[in-house]
Steps between C-alpha positions, in 0.01 A plus 500: 500500500571859600303774328709713263522862607500735201802720440433872526635787298419867554617753242543849646555845353422857605139542385391148392369625167798437265786261575359274768161426338679429171739263678204336676310454171801360313594262782136387535489424126827308518382274784158457337662400170712245690189362680650574843276788608363294791852496644527881514343797676578804285432864584639851472488808722630854549742645750304828495137605530503719187301273270290281733178393328617593150526261204835433332635779280350494149843455339563182695151375422555567129833317507348198675212490248749523212682193635187305597564518874182531710518773762241585764620693802414782740791678670550428869770564758714216633393383847710196579823378350632166390855386574647684203354819360591580142466873437446587137647847522782637295686826499691548178730205445463374858260246642476343844361200676394571856508215751297507819816489704541865405786429262484554129685381194543775243668456166537686175295367211546536126219631285375231264 
C-alpha cells in the first residue's frame, strides 16, 4: 500500500504575528478535533521581514485563549510556496487570493 502524503497548508500575511498565526492555530485545532492532524502539515509565515522572531500579537493571543484555541508560534518569513498561496490581507472591503501563476482573484466582501 502506498504511503499517504500529508496535505500542506501555509497561511501567509504581512508580518506573521496577527492573521496568519491565528488562521494556523484555528485550522490546527479543527484538524486536531477531527482526529486528522496526521494528514496535515500546517504552518504560517510572513511576506515581510518586519516581525521575524516575534511572538503573535497579544490581541490575537488573548482571542485564542478566550476561545480555547492553543497558539504557539514565532514569526518567520515564507521561503517556499505550495501550489496555492492564500494571502490573508485585506484592504477595506477588498480581499484577494494570490495564485502562484501570478494571477489573483479579488472580490468585494461584506462585513459580518
